[in-house]
Every structure is written in C-alpha cells, then in structure tokens.
BAKE-247495 format. One record per residue (C-alpha): x, y, z. Coordinates in steps of 0.05 Angstrom, whole numbers, plus 5000, padded with zeros to 4 digits. Each point is the difference from the previous one (the first is absolute). Layout:
XYZ
...
! end
This chain:
651781892587
493250325006
494249565025
493950114956
494849715044
497250665024
500250254926
496349394976
494850105055
499150744986
499649874926
494149525008
496650465049
500750604953
497749584941
493349925035
499850755018
501550154927
494349564979
495150445041
503250684996
502149914927
492549904981
498550775010
503650254938
496449504952
493350255028
501850724991
502949894930
493949574979
495150525023
503550675009
499550224927
492849734993
497750355065
504050614980
496350024932
493249995036
501750525055
504750474962
497250594957
505949924954
501249344963
507550174998
500349955076
497049315001
506649645019
502150545053
497649545058
504749454976
505750514990
498950265073
501249295024
506550024968
501450715028
498149765067
505149434998
505450494979
498350495054
499349465052
506649654991
504250495039
495250085061
499049244999
507749885003
500550505059
494249675038
503149324992
506950225018
497450315065
494649485018
502549374965
497349624941
494149675036
497250635034
500950394936
496149504961
494350035055
499650744986
500149884925
494149515005
495850515036
501750524945
497549494951
493449925036
499050754999
501550054926
495049464981
494550305042
501250714975
499849754928
493349645013
497350645033
501950404936
496149514958
494150035048
499650754999
501950064926
506150415016
505949944953
504550395046
498349545061
501149384956
506650274979
502050145073
498449265014
504549744945
505750485021
499649755071
500149274973
506450204967
503150185068
498049315023
502749674940
507050335011
500249555062
498049394959
505450154948
505249995054
498449265018
504949784945
505850375034
497949775070
500849274979
507550144985
501550325067
502949375029
501449614936
506849784976
502250264934
498349364964
493049985027
498050714986
497449924930
495849395023
497450385062
497650564955
496849494952
496549655057
496850645024
498150214929
497049314990
494650215049
497750484948
497549394960
494549925052
498950764999
499149964926
493949555011
497550315065
499850724972
496349914931
495449455030
498350485059
497950514946
495649494965
496749715061
498850655036
498950554946
492350005005
498949815073
498050715015
495350154941
499550755018
507550074997
502949554947
507349775017
499750305071
499949295031
506449834961
503850575035
497049785068
502949314984
506750324985
499850335072
498349305029
505949684962
504650555028
497749855071
501549254992
507350134985
500850145074
499749235013
506149784960
503950635015
499349835075
504349384986
506050384972
506749865038
505050575007
506549914960
505749885048
505050565010
507249794998
504350185061
504950374957
494850374961
502150734986
496050525035
501050544948
495050134942
505349784951
502150354935
496450614976
493949854958
502750394941
506349595002
496049364995
495650264945
505850174957
502049264995
499149784926
496749355027
494950425038
498650464941
498649374956
495749695054
495750645009
499350104925
497749284988
495250075060
497450684977
498949774927
497249315015
495050245052
498550674965
498449674934
496049435034
495750545036
499850434937
496849434959
496049685058
496550645020
497750144930
498049284982
493449945037
497350664974
502449844930
496449325004
493550325019
500750544947
500949434951
493349715019
502449455048
496549925067
502350215069
500449265021
504649854940
504450605018
500449755074
501949304974
505150304956
503250345061
499549335037
504049644945
504850575002
501249975074
500649234998
505350094947
503350545043
501149525060
499149314973
507349954974
502650195069
500449275020
505649934946
503050714992
504749955062
502849354972
500750304931
503950585027
504649535038
501349634935
500250534947
501550635038
496050615020
501750414938
498049474950
493249895037
498650745000
501650064925
495349414986
494650365039
500850644962
499749624933
493349665022
497350715017
501750244931
496549364971
493750215043
500050674964
500849674934
494149565014
495850605021
501550314932
497949394962
492449995018
494550215045
496449345013
499349725073
505649514982
505050554978
498650395064
500849385046
506249764966
503150685004
498450045075
502849295012
506650174963
500450655038
499149635066
505449484988
504750564972
499050405063
501249415047
506849834967
502350734995
497750245067
502249435043
506750034963
500450755014
498249925074
505349475008
505250474970
498150535048
501449535058
507149934975
501350765006
499450115077
502649765067
495449785055
500150665034
498150384934
494449564980
494050445026
502250634964
502149654935
493749594997
495950625011
503850404948
499349454950
492549945009
498950775001
503350034931
496549414972
493150165024
500750754989
501349824926
494249515002
495450545023
502050454942
499249434950
493149845028
497750724996
502750064930
496749344980
493050285010
501250654962
503549654943
494449464994
494950564996
504150394947
503349474957
496549345016
502549335020
505149974945
503750625024
500949695069
503449384970
504850394952
503050385057
502349345035
505849874952
504750595011
500949915076
500949234990
505450124948
503650515047
500149545060
502549404959
505650464977
501750155073
500049275017
504749854944
504650595020
500249755073
501649284975
505750234960
502650465055
500049425051
502449464952
504450374946
501149614936
506949684998
505550354959
! end
C-alpha cells in the first residue's frame, strides 16, 4: 500500500506555488489585449500578446520536462521562477518604451514560465496512490482560487502606479509574484523511488498515445482548455468594445478564474464518486452553456455569467482529463507522457487563442461563441464511445 504522506505534503506546497505562479496568466489575460490594442498598429493583432502566452506554454512544455527530468522537480521549478521574473520585467519594459514587439516577447517568455507552473498538477501525483491522484490534482488546482484573486486585484491596485507607463507596474508585480514561488517550491520533497523500479524508459511514446483512453483524455484536455482560452482571450476586448470599463473587464476575468479553481475543493471527490468521464462530460456541457449565455446578450451580467460557467466547466473537464492521463502511463513513463499531453493541449490552446483575436475582429463576439458547440459535441461523442467500449451493453 502506498503511503500518501509525501503526496499530501507536496500537494499543499504546490497549492501555494500555484496561488503565486498561477496569478501570471490572469494578469496577462486581463491586460494583454488592452495593452496590445494601445501598442499595436493593427487592431486585429490586439490579442496576439495573450496568444503568445499560450504559445510559450506549448513551446516550453518539452524543455521544462527535460530540465526537471535532469535536475529534479525542485531545481527545475527554481529555474522556471527566474524565467517568470524575466517575462514580467520584459513586458513592463515593452510598455515603458511603447514597443509592441518587446511587450509580446515578455508575454511569450511568461508562457515559458507558465509551462512549469502547469506541471505542478502532475508533480503532485508523483508519489500519490491511485486513489489519491484526483484529490492531489484538485488540491493543487485549488491554489488557483487564490491566484484568481491575486492576479486581477494586482491589475486593479497597480495599473496606474507608473503614470507615464500605464499597466507597467502590473507586469513588474507579475515578476515579483514569480520570484516568490521560490519559497514554497523549496519545501518540495522528492518522490521515493522503489527499489524495484525499472531503469528503462518504458514503452515507446507512440504506443502509449495509441491507447483509446489516452486519445479521449487528450481530446478532452485540448477541447476544454482550447475553448476556455478561445472565449477568455476575446472576452476582455469584447467587453471594452461594448463600452464596459477596463476595471469591469478585469473583474470579469477575476470571477472567471475564481470559477476555474473554486470547484477544485470538491472536484476530486466528485470524480471519485461519479467517475472521470462523467465529470469531464459535465464540464463540457457547462462550457456549451457559457457560449449560449454569451449569445444571449452583451450586458456586464451576460459576460460575467458566461465567464463563470466557462470557468466551472473548464475545472470539471480539465481536472477529469488530467486524471485520465495519469491512468495511461507507468512511473518510468510519466515525464514523456505528461510533456506530450501538455504539448498537444497547449499547442492547440495557442492556435485557439490566435484565432480568437482574428475572429473577434472579423465576426464579433457572437462568432466566437458559435464556434464552441462543434468541438464539445465531438468530444462528448468520444466519451460515449469510450464508455461503451469499456462497458459494452449486455446482450
């Protein structure tokens, strides 16, 4: 029987790190499109800084996995924190010098940092028993609840601290938050290595990726995170275009991030009670409900409700999908499988984020919402297929 004491300790430590490191994306999402609109010569490029955050996450997953495999989780996370400091400082410099290119470089670098933060959820399962994995992931993701307050409130408190460079102080604060993650990460305990642990790298990656369960897990992760990013990237710019204030848009993102991580206190238990597939399906239905709400009106209430439904739906679907991934590999295979999963998920998220800005510019907020439904229906169909394949109906 596996002792979960180390897993419990690391889950708590990583939850604190998530609260600090997870505040970076809300800051960039709240301000990236707005700053981009001010600095970019083309309005259609306004959301590119946010999209580059997502691209940085995708490009950073494989190098981050390599660094952690060679140096260990704790040392890898130290390096990630320093990358986060650099990203926030460069973005602030871009604002100070009025350079759209430098600002974009800063958000891209912040994406590299966030690829380390995103792996916190997998790190919590390194020493966890099968029955504790979903709860370990949920505990880490619950730290995002604090991030959902810290990020947007940082924007509100610091946006005009440097009058000559509006919002620059917010990105300097982002750098400070990244530096602070070094404190909880220093408390991480290494996962014990069993005496009989195999020394090989395990099965070929392509063999693991061909498993139907892995295909369903990746599809659910790609669609839930991709659609969440797709709508979230466009929402602040759409709100400002509709005459709502920057502060209102930032608070909308705050409610969204709170909804993303708040349910984490219960999601692990719900997965244990109802099963991973059902919780993933429930999350996808909520994402579709968010799009339906977005189509029903343009008031602050409509935007905020859509963002809240989007956040809760993402939480259920993404935590469920992550737990499904942990069922697909052996301990010696986890580094490469986790990296492959995150590369596929965040690569798609980056594409969705880039598409969101262009689609918003060309077709408006309504077109962003209409495109949510087909992928949701597709993945729900895959989940039903996998369920029937695993539990065939009696003759």
